[in-house]
C-alpha angles and dihedrals in degrees: 000000000000119000116221105219107189119179113224117216119212117217140143118275119261090244093056091046090053092050091050093049092050091049092051090048093051093048091050091048092051092048093050093045090049093057097039096048097034097244092144095056128233127304097202133073116235136175116224108196121187122182123210122187120231097175141354118191147130124260095352107084094029121017112250094001141102102237142171122207111217138187111215113204121194111204093168131092098247134065122251129194127211121232122219091258132091137147135228123199121196137132091028095299135096117223128197109235140186126244116231123197092016127158139120122333103209121211111282096010142094135236128196115220139161127225109206135183112195103182128064140013122351123232115257117243111273095019121130117255120194129177149134140241113222115228127210091243090062096259128122128225104213122208140177131196146153123255115242 
């Protein structure tokens, strides 16, 4: 008599293998989608500064200077400080200005500052004035207003 000695292999069933493969695929898809579409949030702190003009005029905000009064709004999650430098562009020329009332714009708050240029020609009433306030993190808060 011949003995039939069959070795039995032990393995997981095909159904269980299919379920495991589908689960791994779904987990990978959720992880990739989370990073691509920003579902997991951000891991860095950033300041988002936006400047809005309340007034631009000569000799009213700052004596003897063309100046724009600005409200800096920080909608980010990090603080940002203003430097003493800003720029005003009007009449086809850009002028280096000085920030008055500067400081730190904390996350979720506002700060009122002026950008003033004390030397040179004044902007005519109704002309467009653009400029930027330079931030300590290297960014610029751009603004635009009309001279009054």
